[in-house]
Each structure stands twice: as C-alpha cells, then as structure tokens.
C-alpha positions as CSV (number, residue, x, y, z in Angstrom):
1,X,53.0,264.2,249.8
2,X,51.4,261.9,247.3
3,X,47.7,262.6,246.6
4,X,45.0,260.5,248.1
5,X,43.6,257.8,245.7
6,X,40.9,259.2,243.4
7,X,37.6,257.5,244.1
8,X,35.3,257.3,241.1
9,X,31.5,256.8,241.5
10,X,30.9,256.2,237.8
11,X,32.6,256.2,234.5
12,X,31.9,255.1,230.9
13,X,31.3,256.5,227.4
14,X,28.5,257.4,225.0
15,X,27.9,258.7,221.5
16,X,25.7,261.7,220.7
17,X,24.5,263.3,217.5
18,X,24.3,260.0,215.7
19,X,23.9,259.8,211.9
20,X,23.4,256.8,209.8
21,X,25.2,256.0,206.5
22,X,24.8,253.0,204.2
23,X,24.5,249.5,205.7
24,X,25.4,249.4,209.3
25,X,27.4,252.6,209.3
26,X,26.7,254.9,212.3
27,X,28.8,257.7,213.5
28,X,28.5,260.4,216.2
29,X,30.5,262.3,218.8
30,X,32.2,260.1,221.4
31,X,32.2,261.3,225.0
32,X,34.1,259.7,227.8
33,X,32.9,260.5,231.3
34,X,34.0,260.1,235.0
35,X,32.0,261.1,238.0
36,X,33.7,261.5,241.4
37,X,32.4,259.9,244.5
38,X,31.7,263.4,246.0
39,X,30.3,265.7,243.3
40,X,30.6,269.3,244.6
41,X,28.9,271.2,241.8
42,X,25.4,271.3,240.3
43,X,26.8,271.4,236.8
44,X,29.3,269.2,234.9
45,X,32.3,270.1,232.9
46,X,32.5,269.3,229.1
47,X,36.0,269.4,227.7
48,X,36.4,269.8,223.9
49,X,39.8,269.6,222.2
50,X,41.2,271.7,219.4
51,X,42.9,271.4,216.0
52,X,43.9,268.0,214.9
53,X,43.9,266.7,218.4
54,X,41.6,264.3,220.4
55,X,39.9,264.2,223.7
56,X,43.1,262.6,225.0
57,X,44.6,266.2,225.1
58,X,42.8,266.5,228.4
59,X,43.6,263.1,229.9
60,X,47.4,263.5,230.5
61,X,50.3,265.6,229.6
62,X,53.0,264.4,227.1
63,X,55.4,263.9,230.0
64,X,53.0,261.7,232.0
65,X,51.4,264.1,234.5
66,X,47.7,264.3,235.2
67,X,45.7,266.2,232.6
68,X,42.9,268.7,233.2
69,X,40.2,265.9,233.2
70,X,41.8,264.4,236.3
71,X,42.5,267.7,237.9
72,X,38.9,268.8,237.5
73,X,37.7,265.4,238.7
74,X,39.7,265.8,241.9
75,X,38.1,269.2,242.4
76,X,34.7,267.5,242.5
77,X,33.4,268.0,239.0
78,X,31.7,265.4,236.8
79,X,33.9,265.5,233.7
80,X,32.9,264.7,230.1
81,X,35.6,264.6,227.5
82,X,34.5,264.8,223.8
83,X,36.2,263.7,220.7
84,X,35.0,266.0,218.0
85,X,33.0,264.2,215.2
86,X,35.3,262.4,212.8
87,X,38.3,262.6,215.1
88,X,39.8,260.4,217.8
89,X,37.3,257.9,219.1
90,X,34.6,259.4,216.9
91,X,35.5,257.4,213.8
92,X,35.8,259.2,210.5
93,X,33.4,257.8,207.9
94,X,34.1,259.4,204.5
95,X,30.5,259.0,203.3
96,X,29.3,261.0,206.3
97,X,32.1,263.3,207.1
98,X,33.5,263.9,203.6
99,X,37.2,264.0,202.7
100,X,39.9,264.6,205.2
101,X,41.7,267.9,205.2
102,X,45.4,267.3,205.7
103,X,47.0,268.6,208.8
104,X,49.3,271.5,207.7
105,X,53.0,270.8,208.0
106,X,54.4,272.2,211.2
107,X,50.9,273.3,212.3
108,X,51.0,271.4,215.7
109,X,54.8,271.5,216.3
110,X,55.0,275.2,216.3
111,X,52.8,275.5,219.3
112,X,55.3,273.5,221.4
113,X,58.5,275.2,220.1
114,X,60.1,278.5,221.0
115,X,57.9,281.6,220.7
116,X,57.9,283.7,217.6
117,X,60.2,286.6,217.3
118,X,59.0,289.5,219.5
119,X,56.8,287.3,221.7
120,X,57.7,286.6,225.4
121,X,59.8,283.5,226.0
122,X,57.9,280.1,225.9
123,X,59.2,278.3,228.9
124,X,56.4,275.9,230.0
125,X,56.4,273.2,227.4
126,X,57.7,270.0,229.1
127,X,60.6,269.5,226.7
128,X,62.5,271.4,224.1
129,X,59.7,271.6,221.6
130,X,62.2,270.8,218.8
131,X,62.5,267.7,216.6
132,X,63.6,264.8,218.8
133,X,61.8,266.1,221.9
134,X,60.1,263.0,223.4
135,X,57.2,265.1,224.8
136,X,56.7,266.6,221.3
137,X,56.6,263.1,219.7
138,X,54.0,262.0,222.3
139,X,51.9,265.0,221.4
140,X,52.3,264.7,217.6
141,X,51.4,260.9,217.8
142,X,47.9,262.0,218.7
143,X,47.4,264.5,215.9
144,X,45.3,263.7,212.8
145,X,43.8,265.4,209.8
146,X,40.8,267.6,210.2
147,X,37.5,266.0,209.4
148,X,35.6,267.4,206.4
149,X,34.9,271.1,205.7
150,X,34.4,273.5,208.6
151,X,30.7,274.2,208.1
152,X,29.8,270.5,208.0
153,X,32.0,269.7,211.0
154,X,30.3,272.4,213.0
155,X,26.8,271.1,212.1
156,X,27.9,267.8,213.6
157,X,29.2,269.7,216.6
158,X,25.9,271.4,217.2
159,X,24.0,268.0,217.1
160,X,26.6,266.4,219.3
161,X,26.5,269.2,221.8
162,X,22.7,269.3,222.0
163,X,22.5,265.6,222.4
164,X,25.1,265.5,225.2
165,X,23.5,268.4,227.1
166,X,20.0,266.8,226.8
167,X,21.5,263.7,228.4
168,X,23.7,265.2,231.2
169,X,21.9,268.4,232.1
170,X,23.6,271.7,233.1
171,X,27.2,272.1,232.2
172,X,30.1,274.5,231.8
173,X,32.0,274.0,228.5
174,X,35.7,274.3,228.2
175,X,37.0,274.5,224.6
176,X,40.4,274.9,223.0
177,X,41.4,276.4,219.7
178,X,39.5,275.0,216.6
179,X,37.1,273.4,219.0
180,X,36.0,276.8,220.2
181,X,32.8,276.7,218.1
182,X,31.5,273.9,220.3
183,X,30.9,276.4,223.1
184,X,29.1,278.9,220.9
185,X,27.0,276.2,219.3
186,X,26.2,274.5,222.5
187,X,25.1,277.7,224.2
188,X,23.0,278.6,221.1
189,X,21.3,275.2,220.9
190,X,20.7,274.7,224.7
191,X,21.0,278.1,226.4
192,X,19.1,276.9,229.4
193,X,21.7,274.2,230.1
194,X,25.1,276.0,229.4
195,X,26.1,277.7,232.5
196,X,29.3,279.2,231.1
197,X,31.9,278.8,228.3
198,X,35.7,278.9,228.9
199,X,37.3,279.5,225.5
200,X,41.0,278.7,225.7
201,X,42.5,280.6,222.8
202,X,39.6,279.9,220.5
203,X,40.0,279.9,216.7
204,X,39.7,283.5,215.7
205,X,39.6,286.4,215.2
206,X,36.0,286.6,214.0
207,X,35.6,285.9,210.3
208,X,39.0,284.2,210.2
209,X,39.8,281.5,207.6
210,X,42.0,278.4,207.8
211,X,43.3,277.3,204.3
212,X,42.0,273.9,203.4
213,X,39.5,273.8,206.3
214,X,37.1,276.7,206.0
215,X,36.3,280.1,207.4
216,X,34.2,281.6,210.2
217,X,31.7,283.1,207.8
218,X,29.2,283.8,210.6
219,X,31.6,285.5,212.9
220,X,32.8,283.0,215.5
221,X,31.3,280.0,213.6
222,X,31.0,278.7,210.1
223,X,27.2,278.1,210.5
224,X,24.5,280.6,211.7
225,X,23.6,280.8,215.4
226,X,19.8,280.8,215.9
227,X,19.3,282.6,219.2
228,X,22.7,284.2,219.9
229,X,24.8,284.4,223.0
230,X,23.2,287.2,225.0
231,X,23.8,286.9,228.7
232,X,26.3,284.0,228.4
233,X,29.2,284.1,230.8
234,X,32.4,283.6,228.8
235,X,36.0,283.5,229.8
236,X,38.5,283.9,227.0
237,X,41.9,282.5,228.2
238,X,45.1,283.8,226.6
239,X,48.6,282.5,227.2
240,X,51.6,284.9,227.4
241,X,53.8,283.4,224.7
242,X,51.4,282.0,222.2
243,X,50.9,285.0,219.9
244,X,47.1,284.7,220.3
245,X,46.5,287.9,222.2
246,X,45.3,290.1,219.3
247,X,42.9,287.4,218.0
248,X,41.5,286.8,221.5
249,X,40.9,290.4,222.1
250,X,39.0,290.7,218.9
251,X,37.0,287.6,219.8
252,X,36.2,289.0,223.2
253,X,35.0,292.3,221.7
254,X,32.8,290.4,219.2
255,X,31.3,288.4,222.0
256,X,30.5,291.6,224.0
257,X,28.8,293.1,221.0
258,X,26.7,290.0,220.8
259,X,25.6,290.5,224.4
260,X,27.8,287.9,226.2
261,X,29.3,288.7,229.6
262,X,33.0,288.4,228.8
263,X,36.0,288.1,231.1
264,X,39.5,288.1,229.5
265,X,41.7,285.8,231.5
266,X,45.2,286.8,230.4
267,X,47.5,284.4,232.2
268,X,50.4,286.9,232.3
269,X,48.1,289.4,234.2
270,X,47.5,286.6,236.7
271,X,51.2,286.0,237.2
272,X,51.2,282.8,235.1
273,X,54.1,283.2,232.7
274,X,55.7,281.5,229.8
275,X,52.8,279.4,228.4
276,X,52.0,278.7,224.7
277,X,48.9,277.6,222.9
278,X,48.8,274.1,224.4
279,X,48.6,275.3,228.0
280,X,46.6,272.2,229.2
281,X,49.7,270.1,228.4
282,X,52.4,272.3,229.9
283,X,54.4,272.2,233.1
284,X,52.0,274.5,235.0
285,X,48.7,273.0,233.7
286,X,47.4,272.6,237.2
287,X,47.9,276.3,238.0
288,X,46.0,277.3,234.9
289,X,43.2,274.8,235.8
290,X,42.9,276.5,239.2
291,X,42.5,279.9,237.4
292,X,39.7,278.5,235.3
293,X,37.8,276.8,238.2
294,X,38.2,280.0,240.2
295,X,36.5,282.0,237.5
296,X,33.8,279.3,237.2
297,X,33.1,279.5,240.9
298,X,32.7,283.2,240.6
299,X,30.2,283.1,237.8
300,X,28.2,279.8,238.2
301,X,25.8,279.1,241.1
302,X,27.3,276.5,243.5
303,X,23.9,275.1,244.6
C-alpha cells in the first residue's frame, strides 16, 4: 500500500559557523531542515555527508527512492541535513577555504562497483555500478572536489557544528566516511547537546592519511579535541562488502580507549547483506535506517 502523505510542520534552511572574507563575502555551513507534524523524540537528527558528496546524499537514492532524511522524518525525527563547509550549498570561497583538492580518479565510482577481490559480493547498489550505469551517473553528478586542507576544513566543521547545536539543542549526529570528524568535533565542542554519534564507515583507521587532502594527525581528527569523548554513545556501522571492516574495528578500539561507549553495528551480523560503502543510497537503505534508529532508541532517552 502507498504510504500516507508526509505532513511537515516546518522546513527551511540556515547557515552556521559564518566567516567573513573581503567585501560582502560570507561563507558558512548550510543546513536544510524539516520538522514533522508529530515529533516523537526529544532530540533531532543531524546528517553529515562524506567524501566529495553533498547533503543531497541523504535526500534521495540515485534511482529515485526516499533517502534517509525522509525515512527518519517519517519516523518522527526533526531532521537537519548539512552540506560541509565549502561543499554543496555551502559555497566554496577560495580566499576563505583555500584551494580545492581534486577528487581522485575512480574514488567515488569504486564504492558503487563490484566488491574487491576476496570481499563478499556487493549486491545492493541500485544498478551495475559500472560505466554507463544511470544510478552511478546520478551519484557522480553530485560529487565535487574536496574543500581545502583537512585541518582547515575540520576547524570549519567544529564551528559549524557548535553553531548548529546552539541553535537546535539536543541532537544525535549521523556521519558518513570523510564527514566522520563532524561527530567527534560536535561531541567535543558541545558534549551536553550531543546525545549520540552514529559513524557510518568513518574515515579511518586512526592516524590515516588521504593523499592530497590531509591526515588524521590527532587520531580521529586532523585538529585536537579539547575535552575528549568520554561517555559518548557511539555506533560504528560497517557494511559487509565495503572492505571497511578492519578500519572500523581500529576506529572502535580507539574510541573505547578514549572512553566512549561503543557499539559495532556490523550489518552482516544483523542479517543485512551485500552492502557497500554508500549504504544510504542502496536498495535496502530503509532496512539499514531501521537498524540505526533501533540502536538510537536503545541508547537515547525517549522523553
């Protein structure tokens, strides 16, 4: 049966972490939000994209199905979708963000294609994942170069996260891949407002480097954390066919050593098979969203 119409009580957008350049130049982190008519939770969800993507990674799948933003909205969450500074609807200003780092050739496409040798079969991408795949073309059309060096980009993330949380109050943060630092920086900057972090295959392992972009010189971030992550509920979500398992296990262990309360949500262990790194865009994205909200309900107060 078709779903009931989605009733929205409020929607709009805002910019946080504003910085001024010369003349009238102002840049910050763009955040789109929607609030359902019946909010069921005392905390919002903040969704932060990865790699060279944009917040649109959460709005719909490449084959036109509802994205996580809509799925979570239907569940009764107020949903805030960020475009990392200098990307998407957060315009890149060279004088503020620095030079663009080119997106490595094949960097995005390999996440949609067949799994690497020795990995379980990648079956959930909504297409072939090979050149000429319409779903892959839709995904790649939204990819763009990385903004500036990693340390500078993460300082912008910290400011944007703090400004957003100051405005919306308590939230759980869901991050993906290179956007993973947003969760650690948000929890560090506003520990009283971050209820939990769901890190979907975050950039790692600790102290990893990405040629042309930067390195995690401070463990999970490229900039120091002031107060740490002690007591923070964290779920590290790992797909079966992405090849991210070893990095995610190392990230989880690092978080535990830092005092975080870590759950490793390995999708295969939950009977969710065949996913790659871009799980929020894949055929079973709703099933994965349910696994995430189930964990959130078990760790975050409902009143």
